[in-house]
Residue frames as qw, qx, qy, qz and C-alpha x, y, z in Angstrom:
[[0.372, -0.480, -0.020, 0.794, 63.71, 87.54, 113.85],
 [0.355, 0.857, 0.217, -0.303, 62.70, 90.71, 112.04],
 [0.641, 0.147, 0.386, 0.647, 64.38, 91.48, 108.67],
 [0.101, 0.873, 0.082, -0.470, 65.20, 94.98, 107.47],
 [0.718, 0.504, 0.274, 0.394, 66.25, 96.15, 104.08],
 [0.264, -0.777, 0.163, 0.548, 69.23, 98.46, 103.57],
 [0.665, 0.737, 0.028, 0.120, 70.58, 100.06, 100.38],
 [0.716, -0.424, 0.192, 0.521, 74.36, 99.68, 100.12],
 [0.102, -0.678, 0.301, 0.663, 76.97, 101.68, 98.15],
 [0.174, -0.030, 0.820, 0.545, 76.31, 99.60, 95.06],
 [0.470, 0.030, -0.180, -0.863, 72.72, 100.53, 95.08],
 [0.458, -0.094, -0.869, -0.162, 71.70, 97.02, 96.01],
 [0.634, -0.475, 0.072, -0.606, 68.89, 96.32, 98.41],
 [0.378, 0.235, -0.854, 0.269, 70.29, 94.02, 101.12],
 [0.732, -0.499, -0.217, -0.410, 67.89, 92.11, 103.51],
 [0.293, 0.358, -0.715, 0.524, 69.52, 91.73, 106.89],
 [0.577, -0.525, -0.620, 0.084, 68.18, 90.00, 110.07],
 [0.033, 0.647, -0.150, 0.747, 67.73, 92.81, 112.56],
 [0.021, 0.856, -0.493, -0.156, 69.81, 93.18, 114.53],
 [0.800, 0.345, -0.491, 0.005, 72.34, 90.78, 112.84],
 [0.787, -0.570, 0.222, -0.087, 73.98, 88.26, 115.26],
 [0.833, -0.128, 0.389, 0.371, 76.66, 86.68, 113.19],
 [0.337, 0.928, -0.079, -0.135, 78.77, 89.36, 111.37],
 [0.793, -0.030, 0.233, 0.562, 81.93, 89.00, 109.29],
 [0.099, 0.947, -0.053, -0.301, 83.90, 92.13, 108.62],
 [0.834, 0.264, 0.198, 0.441, 86.24, 92.19, 105.63],
 [0.266, 0.780, -0.052, 0.565, 87.56, 95.69, 106.41],
 [0.526, -0.076, -0.537, 0.655, 89.92, 96.53, 109.29],
 [0.039, -0.162, 0.182, -0.969, 88.50, 99.93, 109.91],
 [0.638, -0.301, -0.342, -0.620, 84.96, 98.55, 109.97],
 [0.704, -0.227, -0.639, 0.213, 85.98, 95.97, 112.52],
 [0.274, -0.047, -0.433, 0.857, 87.09, 98.77, 114.81],
 [0.362, -0.206, -0.100, -0.903, 83.81, 100.68, 114.17],
 [0.686, -0.300, -0.599, -0.284, 81.82, 97.54, 115.15],
 [0.551, -0.254, -0.594, 0.527, 83.52, 97.45, 118.53],
 [0.061, 0.036, -0.180, 0.981, 83.03, 101.19, 118.96],
 [0.495, -0.234, -0.313, -0.776, 79.34, 100.69, 118.30],
 [0.522, -0.269, 0.631, -0.507, 79.18, 98.00, 120.99],
 [0.907, 0.241, 0.003, -0.344, 78.65, 95.21, 118.45],
 [0.197, 0.616, -0.762, -0.028, 82.09, 93.61, 118.66],
 [0.477, -0.165, 0.821, -0.265, 80.68, 90.53, 120.38],
 [0.770, 0.430, 0.355, -0.311, 78.63, 89.84, 117.27],
 [0.419, 0.702, -0.530, -0.225, 81.65, 89.70, 115.03],
 [0.950, -0.143, 0.275, -0.029, 82.31, 86.04, 114.40],
 [0.782, 0.071, 0.295, 0.545, 85.24, 86.56, 111.97],
 [0.092, 0.941, -0.107, -0.308, 87.54, 89.25, 110.60],
 [0.734, 0.617, -0.245, 0.141, 90.47, 89.52, 108.25],
 [0.833, -0.161, -0.193, 0.493, 94.05, 88.84, 109.17],
 [0.334, 0.343, -0.068, 0.875, 94.75, 92.55, 108.92],
 [0.446, -0.749, -0.247, -0.424, 92.08, 93.50, 111.48],
 [0.548, 0.132, -0.534, 0.630, 94.19, 94.75, 114.38],
 [0.060, -0.141, 0.362, -0.919, 91.96, 97.14, 116.32],
 [0.336, -0.791, 0.415, -0.299, 91.00, 96.95, 119.10],
 [0.295, 0.437, -0.847, 0.070, 93.81, 94.37, 119.94],
 [0.275, -0.079, 0.842, -0.457, 92.02, 92.75, 122.79],
 [0.679, 0.321, 0.243, -0.614, 88.73, 92.57, 120.88],
 [0.734, 0.496, -0.343, -0.312, 90.07, 90.94, 117.74],
 [0.107, -0.547, 0.827, -0.069, 92.49, 88.62, 119.52],
 [0.448, 0.007, 0.876, -0.176, 90.12, 85.63, 119.69],
 [0.649, 0.511, 0.082, -0.558, 88.32, 86.15, 116.39],
 [0.796, 0.200, 0.524, 0.229, 88.36, 83.70, 113.54],
 [0.008, -0.634, 0.368, 0.681, 90.48, 84.93, 110.65],
 [0.751, 0.480, 0.442, -0.104, 89.15, 84.47, 107.17],
 [0.648, 0.306, 0.318, 0.621, 92.19, 85.62, 105.07],
 [0.228, -0.258, 0.016, 0.939, 92.85, 89.07, 103.69],
 [0.408, 0.556, 0.225, -0.688, 90.73, 91.60, 102.05],
 [0.460, 0.521, -0.473, -0.541, 91.80, 90.49, 98.55],
 [0.467, 0.184, -0.854, -0.133, 91.97, 86.71, 99.26],
 [0.573, -0.278, 0.471, -0.610, 89.21, 85.78, 101.79],
 [0.033, -0.036, 0.998, 0.029, 88.50, 82.12, 102.40],
 [0.525, -0.089, -0.259, -0.805, 84.97, 81.99, 100.90],
 [0.660, -0.143, -0.729, -0.111, 84.47, 78.40, 101.94],
 [0.323, -0.147, -0.672, 0.649, 85.30, 79.20, 105.58],
 [0.222, 0.012, 0.143, -0.964, 82.99, 82.24, 105.52],
 [0.628, -0.135, -0.479, -0.598, 80.14, 80.08, 104.25],
 [0.596, -0.164, -0.764, 0.184, 80.76, 77.41, 106.92],
 [0.133, -0.055, -0.513, 0.846, 80.58, 80.12, 109.60],
 [0.060, -0.640, -0.732, -0.224, 76.98, 80.85, 108.39],
 [0.130, -0.190, -0.223, 0.947, 77.07, 84.60, 108.91],
 [0.214, 0.739, 0.636, -0.060, 73.87, 86.61, 108.67],
 [0.222, 0.973, 0.018, -0.063, 75.85, 89.64, 107.44],
 [0.731, -0.011, 0.164, 0.663, 79.16, 90.30, 105.66],
 [0.074, 0.958, 0.031, -0.274, 80.43, 93.92, 105.41],
 [0.743, 0.112, 0.324, 0.575, 82.69, 94.65, 102.48],
 [0.010, -0.781, 0.063, 0.621, 84.13, 97.61, 100.63],
 [0.702, 0.698, 0.079, -0.115, 84.19, 98.44, 96.98],
 [0.318, 0.838, -0.437, 0.071, 87.81, 99.27, 96.87],
 [0.277, -0.558, 0.756, -0.200, 89.33, 96.94, 99.47],
 [0.623, 0.008, 0.772, -0.130, 87.45, 93.76, 98.51],
 [0.039, -0.116, 0.763, 0.635, 87.03, 92.03, 95.17],
 [0.598, 0.113, -0.085, -0.789, 83.72, 92.23, 93.31],
 [0.647, 0.095, -0.711, -0.258, 83.87, 88.52, 92.44],
 [0.226, -0.009, -0.843, 0.489, 84.10, 87.65, 96.16],
 [0.325, 0.141, 0.349, -0.868, 81.16, 89.81, 97.02],
 [0.651, 0.164, -0.345, -0.656, 79.12, 88.33, 94.22],
 [0.529, 0.078, -0.845, -0.017, 80.04, 84.78, 95.17],
 [0.046, -0.101, -0.771, 0.627, 79.02, 85.25, 98.81],
 [0.453, 0.197, 0.164, -0.854, 75.78, 86.94, 97.80],
 [0.622, 0.169, -0.609, -0.463, 75.03, 84.12, 95.35],
 [0.360, -0.012, -0.900, 0.244, 75.32, 81.74, 98.34],
 [0.411, -0.684, -0.528, -0.290, 72.45, 83.58, 100.01],
 [0.515, -0.429, -0.341, 0.658, 74.64, 85.53, 102.54],
 [0.067, 0.969, 0.236, 0.034, 73.62, 89.15, 102.95],
 [0.630, -0.044, 0.040, 0.774, 76.63, 91.27, 101.87],
 [0.037, -0.963, -0.217, 0.159, 76.49, 95.01, 102.67],
 [0.666, 0.240, 0.105, 0.698, 79.06, 96.97, 100.60],
 [0.177, -0.897, -0.133, 0.382, 80.35, 100.38, 101.71],
 [0.633, 0.377, 0.187, 0.650, 82.35, 102.92, 99.71],
 [0.166, -0.909, -0.139, 0.356, 83.14, 106.24, 101.53],
 [0.638, 0.523, 0.131, 0.549, 84.85, 108.57, 99.09],
 [0.064, 0.716, -0.144, 0.680, 85.14, 111.65, 101.31],
 [0.162, 0.101, -0.703, 0.685, 85.87, 112.41, 105.00],
 [0.494, -0.061, 0.160, -0.852, 82.29, 113.53, 105.37],
 [0.831, 0.022, -0.403, -0.383, 81.04, 110.19, 104.09],
 [0.509, 0.144, -0.763, 0.372, 83.46, 108.51, 106.49],
 [0.154, -0.099, 0.528, -0.829, 81.84, 110.36, 109.36],
 [0.689, 0.013, -0.087, -0.719, 78.37, 109.45, 108.07],
 [0.629, 0.133, -0.759, -0.101, 79.37, 105.79, 107.97],
 [0.032, 0.083, -0.790, 0.607, 79.18, 105.73, 111.79],
 [0.540, 0.146, 0.286, -0.778, 75.49, 106.45, 111.61],
 [0.693, 0.281, -0.474, -0.466, 74.98, 104.06, 108.67],
 [0.487, 0.152, -0.848, 0.143, 76.62, 101.12, 110.41],
 [0.173, -0.047, 0.655, -0.734, 74.91, 101.93, 113.62],
 [0.692, 0.163, 0.063, -0.701, 71.60, 101.52, 111.91],
 [0.683, 0.279, -0.637, -0.225, 72.73, 98.40, 110.00],
 [0.395, 0.129, -0.843, 0.343, 73.92, 96.75, 113.27],
 [0.512, -0.629, -0.553, -0.192, 70.93, 97.74, 115.31],
 [0.525, -0.451, -0.303, 0.655, 72.90, 100.27, 117.35],
 [0.256, 0.749, 0.277, 0.545, 71.59, 103.60, 116.08],
 [0.380, -0.924, -0.050, -0.016, 72.06, 105.43, 119.40],
 [0.723, -0.399, 0.255, 0.504, 75.76, 104.45, 119.44],
 [0.525, 0.369, 0.374, 0.669, 76.18, 105.75, 115.87],
 [0.050, -0.888, -0.265, -0.373, 74.43, 108.95, 116.75],
 [0.589, -0.786, 0.038, 0.185, 76.74, 109.37, 119.75],
 [0.715, -0.227, 0.332, 0.571, 79.96, 108.77, 117.82],
 [0.473, 0.597, 0.397, 0.512, 79.32, 110.75, 114.66],
 [0.074, -0.982, -0.098, -0.141, 79.19, 114.20, 116.34],
 [0.615, -0.626, 0.268, 0.398, 82.72, 113.71, 117.72],
 [0.597, 0.107, 0.481, 0.633, 84.02, 113.35, 114.16],
 [0.197, 0.807, 0.396, 0.392, 81.88, 116.26, 112.93],
 [0.360, -0.919, 0.019, 0.159, 83.31, 118.40, 115.76],
 [0.642, -0.349, 0.395, 0.557, 86.82, 117.42, 114.58],
 [0.466, 0.494, 0.463, 0.569, 86.02, 118.56, 111.05],
 [0.084, -0.960, -0.207, -0.169, 84.97, 121.93, 112.50],
 [0.568, -0.723, 0.212, 0.331, 88.21, 122.09, 114.43],
 [0.655, 0.009, 0.459, 0.600, 90.19, 121.27, 111.31],
 [0.287, 0.777, 0.374, 0.418, 88.42, 123.99, 109.38],
 [0.286, -0.958, -0.019, 0.013, 89.31, 126.44, 112.07],
 [0.672, -0.468, 0.344, 0.458, 92.96, 125.36, 112.10],
 [0.547, 0.254, 0.506, 0.617, 93.17, 125.82, 108.31],
 [0.139, 0.927, 0.346, -0.031, 91.37, 129.24, 108.26],
 [0.048, 0.980, -0.141, -0.129, 93.49, 131.82, 106.57],
 [0.458, -0.531, 0.643, 0.308, 96.25, 129.50, 105.62],
 [0.575, 0.510, -0.470, -0.434, 97.34, 128.47, 102.12],
 [0.996, -0.014, 0.032, -0.086, 97.39, 124.76, 101.34],
 [0.356, -0.673, 0.627, 0.165, 100.72, 123.03, 101.95],
 [0.704, 0.441, -0.480, -0.283, 102.14, 121.03, 99.05],
 [0.640, -0.368, 0.637, -0.220, 102.34, 117.37, 100.21],
 [0.592, 0.274, -0.707, -0.272, 103.58, 114.09, 98.79],
 [0.635, -0.259, 0.590, -0.425, 102.04, 111.05, 100.44],
 [0.428, 0.269, -0.792, -0.343, 102.94, 107.77, 98.74],
 [0.831, -0.205, 0.255, -0.450, 100.97, 104.66, 99.44],
 [0.979, 0.065, 0.163, 0.104, 103.40, 102.20, 97.83],
 [0.093, -0.777, 0.548, 0.295, 107.01, 101.72, 96.84],
 [0.169, -0.263, 0.887, 0.339, 108.54, 99.62, 93.99],
 [0.304, 0.465, 0.145, 0.819, 106.88, 101.31, 92.18],
 [0.024, -0.213, -0.387, 0.897, 106.31, 104.55, 94.03],
 [0.095, -0.559, -0.687, -0.455, 102.58, 105.33, 93.91],
 [0.100, 0.030, 0.332, -0.937, 100.58, 108.32, 95.08],
 [0.176, 0.547, 0.808, -0.133, 96.85, 108.93, 94.91],
 [0.076, 0.314, 0.361, 0.875, 94.78, 111.21, 92.74],
 [0.279, -0.112, 0.236, -0.924, 91.75, 113.37, 93.60],
 [0.726, -0.140, -0.370, -0.563, 89.34, 110.50, 93.20],
 [0.623, -0.014, -0.736, 0.264, 90.42, 108.81, 96.41],
 [0.565, -0.765, -0.304, -0.060, 89.57, 108.85, 100.06],
 [0.697, -0.278, -0.094, 0.654, 93.20, 109.46, 100.93],
 [0.262, 0.381, 0.210, 0.862, 93.23, 112.55, 98.78],
 [0.327, -0.741, -0.311, -0.497, 90.16, 113.95, 100.58],
 [0.722, -0.586, -0.213, 0.301, 91.77, 113.34, 103.96],
 [0.567, -0.045, 0.051, 0.821, 94.87, 115.28, 102.80],
 [0.060, 0.496, 0.262, 0.826, 92.94, 118.19, 101.42],
 [0.504, -0.750, -0.364, -0.226, 90.66, 118.34, 104.45],
 [0.712, -0.560, -0.123, 0.405, 93.77, 118.63, 106.62],
 [0.049, -0.924, 0.117, 0.360, 95.20, 121.49, 104.65],
 [0.520, -0.292, 0.609, 0.523, 97.34, 119.75, 102.00],
 [0.582, 0.631, -0.224, -0.460, 97.75, 120.28, 98.29],
 [0.851, -0.059, 0.514, 0.093, 98.23, 116.76, 97.01],
 [0.012, 0.638, -0.511, -0.577, 100.96, 116.88, 94.38],
 [0.087, -0.028, 0.919, 0.383, 99.59, 113.82, 92.55],
 [0.406, 0.419, 0.559, -0.590, 95.95, 114.97, 92.60],
 [0.504, 0.608, -0.137, -0.598, 95.79, 115.71, 88.89],
 [0.046, -0.298, 0.898, 0.322, 97.16, 112.47, 87.63],
 [0.649, 0.024, -0.356, -0.672, 94.60, 110.48, 85.58],
 [0.628, -0.083, -0.774, 0.025, 95.16, 107.19, 87.46],
 [0.626, -0.707, -0.177, -0.279, 93.64, 106.79, 90.81],
 [0.730, -0.593, 0.250, 0.232, 96.89, 105.47, 92.22],
 [0.579, 0.787, -0.208, 0.029, 99.52, 106.91, 89.82],
 [0.861, -0.129, -0.001, 0.493, 103.11, 105.67, 89.56],
 [0.092, 0.982, -0.139, 0.086, 105.67, 108.39, 90.12],
 [0.764, 0.185, -0.312, 0.533, 109.48, 108.57, 90.24],
 [0.475, -0.662, -0.237, 0.529, 111.31, 110.38, 93.04],
 [0.299, 0.005, 0.270, 0.915, 112.73, 112.70, 90.33],
 [0.139, -0.555, -0.519, -0.635, 109.10, 113.75, 89.56],
 [0.498, -0.736, -0.432, 0.156, 108.38, 114.18, 93.22],
 [0.467, -0.393, -0.031, 0.791, 111.49, 116.43, 93.62],
 [0.157, 0.248, 0.411, 0.863, 110.38, 118.52, 90.63],
 [0.299, -0.695, -0.537, -0.374, 106.98, 119.08, 92.25],
 [0.153, 0.381, -0.408, 0.815, 108.77, 120.59, 95.32],
 [0.601, -0.582, -0.527, -0.150, 106.65, 119.25, 98.19],
 [0.139, -0.714, 0.323, -0.606, 106.75, 121.16, 101.38],
 [0.599, -0.330, 0.618, -0.387, 105.92, 118.10, 103.44],
 [0.538, 0.207, -0.781, -0.240, 106.44, 114.38, 102.81],
 [0.685, -0.295, 0.401, -0.531, 104.26, 111.91, 104.65],
 [0.394, 0.270, -0.871, -0.119, 105.32, 108.23, 104.83],
 [0.776, -0.273, 0.149, -0.549, 102.44, 106.10, 106.17],
 [0.221, -0.359, 0.903, -0.080, 103.06, 102.62, 107.56],
 [0.449, 0.283, 0.847, 0.018, 100.24, 101.15, 105.57],
 [0.984, 0.093, 0.026, -0.150, 99.36, 99.79, 103.00],
 [0.718, 0.402, -0.392, 0.411, 103.17, 99.82, 102.34],
 [0.691, -0.642, -0.203, 0.262, 105.16, 99.73, 105.55],
 [0.363, 0.721, -0.193, 0.557, 107.18, 102.90, 105.23],
 [0.696, -0.667, -0.160, 0.213, 109.47, 103.69, 108.08],
 [0.264, -0.877, 0.258, 0.307, 112.67, 105.53, 109.13],
 [0.634, -0.188, 0.584, 0.470, 114.81, 103.40, 106.83],
 [0.488, 0.602, 0.524, 0.352, 113.13, 105.01, 103.83],
 [0.117, -0.936, -0.100, 0.316, 114.03, 108.53, 104.88],
 [0.402, -0.519, 0.458, 0.599, 117.51, 108.57, 103.27],
 [0.516, 0.412, 0.649, 0.377, 115.91, 107.90, 99.92],
 [0.137, 0.934, 0.314, 0.103, 114.91, 111.58, 99.86],
 [0.438, -0.772, 0.113, 0.446, 118.22, 113.00, 101.06],
 [0.545, 0.063, 0.491, 0.677, 119.57, 112.93, 97.45],
 [0.095, 0.701, 0.438, 0.555, 117.19, 115.83, 96.84],
 [0.379, -0.348, -0.446, 0.732, 118.39, 118.43, 99.41],
 [0.035, -0.041, -0.122, -0.991, 116.79, 121.34, 97.63],
 [0.367, -0.467, -0.717, -0.365, 113.29, 119.92, 98.03],
 [0.263, -0.586, 0.185, -0.744, 111.56, 122.06, 100.63],
 [0.869, -0.411, -0.092, -0.259, 110.36, 119.10, 102.69],
 [0.883, 0.038, -0.216, 0.416, 113.90, 117.72, 102.78],
 [0.299, 0.536, -0.159, 0.773, 115.56, 121.08, 103.23],
 [0.358, -0.537, 0.187, -0.741, 113.33, 122.01, 106.19],
 [0.020, 0.152, -0.916, 0.371, 113.31, 118.61, 107.85],
 [0.591, 0.105, 0.269, -0.753, 109.63, 118.02, 107.15],
 [0.577, 0.122, -0.757, -0.282, 109.67, 114.33, 106.16],
 [0.509, -0.288, 0.549, -0.597, 107.43, 112.46, 108.62],
 [0.266, -0.051, -0.958, -0.093, 106.68, 108.83, 109.26],
 [0.483, -0.156, 0.214, -0.835, 102.98, 108.59, 110.23],
 [0.443, 0.157, 0.838, -0.276, 100.35, 106.09, 111.27],
 [0.043, -0.084, -0.734, -0.672, 98.77, 104.92, 107.98],
 [0.046, -0.575, -0.808, 0.116, 95.43, 104.73, 109.76],
 [0.015, -0.540, -0.178, 0.823, 95.42, 108.52, 109.81],
 [0.209, 0.377, -0.408, -0.805, 94.85, 108.69, 106.02],
 [0.380, 0.040, -0.792, -0.476, 92.95, 105.50, 105.16],
 [0.168, -0.332, -0.896, 0.244, 90.80, 104.49, 108.15],
 [0.334, -0.449, -0.167, -0.812, 87.40, 105.93, 108.66],
 [0.624, -0.433, -0.648, 0.064, 85.59, 105.70, 111.99],
 [0.447, -0.873, -0.195, 0.017, 85.77, 107.17, 115.51],
 [0.696, -0.290, 0.072, 0.652, 89.57, 107.56, 115.35],
 [0.332, 0.602, 0.305, 0.659, 89.00, 110.33, 112.84],
 [0.305, -0.924, -0.195, -0.121, 88.09, 112.64, 115.85],
 [0.579, -0.697, 0.228, 0.356, 91.74, 112.55, 116.93],
 [0.693, 0.006, 0.444, 0.568, 93.59, 111.81, 113.72],
 [0.366, 0.745, 0.361, 0.424, 92.25, 114.67, 111.57],
 [0.177, -0.982, 0.048, -0.053, 93.20, 117.50, 113.90],
 [0.672, -0.526, 0.382, 0.354, 96.59, 115.87, 114.61],
 [0.657, 0.252, 0.450, 0.550, 97.38, 115.43, 110.85],
 [0.185, 0.909, 0.230, 0.295, 96.27, 119.08, 110.22],
 [0.415, -0.883, 0.187, 0.115, 98.66, 120.29, 112.90],
 [0.719, -0.264, 0.458, 0.451, 101.45, 118.25, 111.52],
 [0.541, 0.543, 0.405, 0.498, 100.96, 119.51, 107.96],
 [0.018, 0.960, 0.113, 0.254, 100.74, 123.14, 109.14],
 [0.507, 0.484, -0.428, 0.571, 103.97, 122.77, 111.09],
 [0.553, -0.701, 0.170, -0.417, 102.88, 122.69, 114.76],
 [0.262, 0.467, -0.812, 0.230, 105.72, 120.94, 116.65],
 [0.478, -0.183, 0.675, -0.532, 103.45, 119.53, 119.33],
 [0.848, 0.223, -0.083, -0.474, 101.72, 117.43, 116.72],
 [0.671, 0.396, -0.624, 0.058, 104.76, 115.15, 116.62],
 [0.172, -0.409, 0.733, -0.516, 104.62, 114.35, 120.36],
 [0.696, -0.129, 0.446, -0.548, 103.30, 111.30, 122.07],
 [0.315, -0.174, 0.921, 0.152, 104.19, 108.49, 119.67],
 [0.518, 0.494, 0.695, -0.069, 100.83, 108.36, 117.86],
 [0.344, 0.886, 0.003, -0.311, 101.67, 111.38, 115.71],
 [0.764, 0.601, -0.149, 0.181, 104.21, 111.73, 113.05],
 [0.716, -0.498, 0.166, 0.461, 107.90, 111.19, 113.71],
 [0.327, 0.930, -0.129, -0.104, 110.13, 113.88, 112.16],
 [0.838, -0.095, 0.274, 0.462, 113.38, 113.11, 110.35]]
C-alpha cells in the first residue's frame, strides 16, 4: 500500500498508509467528521464519549476517554492511524503510541476558520479529498451568513461557562472563544490570563452579561442550574430572561455541524426568538 506523509499540528511529519484502513479516533467531533467524509467504516475504535452519529458508533470498540485511553487495547487493535487533539488528549499518550510505531496525527484547530479547514485536511488524510471539498463550502457559506447576521450590530456581552465547582469560563486563546466572537458575542472572560479561568458568580454579575449560555458539555449544565442566577435579578441576562441551555456541541465541536450551529447560535445571541425553536437550539428560561 502506498504511504503518504502529512504534517500535523505539532509540526511532525507523520507517515500514513494511504488511504488508512484501520483508524482510531480519540476525539468525538473527529469521529463524526470521519462518518461525514464516508470513512466511518474504517473506524475500528472510538472513545466512550463519541456519540455521533449514533447508529454509526453503536458497534465500535471503545478505548476509554480522551484523557484516559487504553493504550494497550489500542496497540492490540493494530491501527494504521490514530487521530488525536493537542487539547483533548494527553501528550504522554500521543508520544507512547507514536513510540510503538503507530502513526498519530494530531490536530489543533484554534479558530472557527481552522475548524472549517479541518474538513479538507481530514479528507486528504483519509483519502477522501472530494468529500472534504464538498463539505467545507457549506461551513464557509455559514460563516458568510453569520457575518451578514452580525452586520451593523454591536457585540452582545456573554457569559459561557464550561465548568462548575469551580465555575470556569474561557479566555481569548480558546476555540470556544472564537466561536462566541464569530457569532456576535463579547466574551466577558476573554481578557483573563488563564485559558480556562475560574470565576465566581459575583464576578459574573459584576460583568453584567446580556446573555448567559449554559452548554451541556463538557459540564452537563441544564435547567436545574438556572435558579443559581436568579439571585442576581439586576443582571441583564437574568432580568430579560436571556439565560439559555444549549447543545454544548455548538461551541466546542468542529465539523459539518458548524453549517447549522453557527447561524443558529448567532440568532440566539442576537435575540431572534425563532432560534430557540425545534429542540436543537437553546432553551430559554
